[in-house]
C-alpha positions, 0 to 999 in steps of 0.5 A: 829853372825847374818846372813846377810839375813834371812834363809829360810827352805828347804829339802836336795835332795843331796850334791855332788862335796864337795861344791854343794847341790841340795835342794828343797824350801818349795814352791817346787822349786828346786835349787842348793846351795853352801855348804861351807864345804869341810869335809865328812859331816858325818850324815848331808847330808842324802836326806830329811834332813830339812835344812836352807839356806841363799839367796842372790842377789849378781850378782857376785855369780852364786848360790843364796843360801848358806846352813847354818844349819841342823835342826835335828828331835829332835829340835837341829841345826848343823851349816855346814858353816866352815867359821862361827867359825873364823868369830864368834870367831874374834868378841868374841876375840876382845870383850874379850868374850873368858875367856881363851884367854883374856889379849892380846893387839892384835888379828891378824887373818890369820897370816903366822907362819910356812913354809906352814901354817897360824894360825887362830889367833895370839894373842900378848901382850908386857907382856904375849907374843904370843899365837897361836890359831888354830880353828877347826869346829866340826860337827860330832856326832855318839854318843848322846851328843858326838862331834868328830873331824875330820869327814874325813882324814885331813893331813893338820889338822895333820900338824897344830898340828905339827906346834903348837907343834913347837911353844910350843917348841919355848916357845910360847903358843899354843891352838887348839880350837874346836868350836862345831857347834852343839847345842846337844853336851855335850863333845868333843873327837877325832875320832881316827878311822877316822884319826889315823894320826891325832889322833897321831899328836894331842897326840904328840902336847898335850905332847908338851904342846899345850892346848885344849879348846872346846867351844859350840855354840847357833844356831838358823836360826837367828844367831850363838853365842858362848856358854859355854866351853865343856869338852874334853874327851881323849879316847886314 
């Protein structure tokens, strides 16, 4: 997925109210940018971080910049926009670019499938049946090489795991797909200390037959693309 507008570098001043960030552009101008990430952004919101933002001239938008990337001192990038995984995956699924999820005739995004939930992607095929794919954006890393989910308590995420387990109980395929928006990640795990309830729901879903798929990403200030699969490290 290429960014619609070339990104420009900036420095983070502060992130606040979940969806706002004060930033300083390279010319010294200070502006407020939209932060498309409702999570805690642990390790990604320290003042002074080098970040990349996307400018826009849309008269309907109050904020003229959107925060897209963090550039780390080691040269690696983290994508902070939680809408990116679904947009990137939709293109890949339609093109048959995710090997573990090929062979389905239809790719249907955002389908209602439970009392209070929508599945990110419903894959359908007259022979293979249905596959329910829930996508999670992973940005947390507290140990070199290890990406973790979640970065904050997520009751909604726990409910999603319960819904996926229900689908396997009805005879369907169900997959939780961790899309890791970090170029320094080598493996993926659950941050059970941050949200024990999610960890329990996750373990129960795996016991019920829900599959785990972890994909890496390639990230530059020009585009974000899918990388190879990453191993899942079960720590419980």
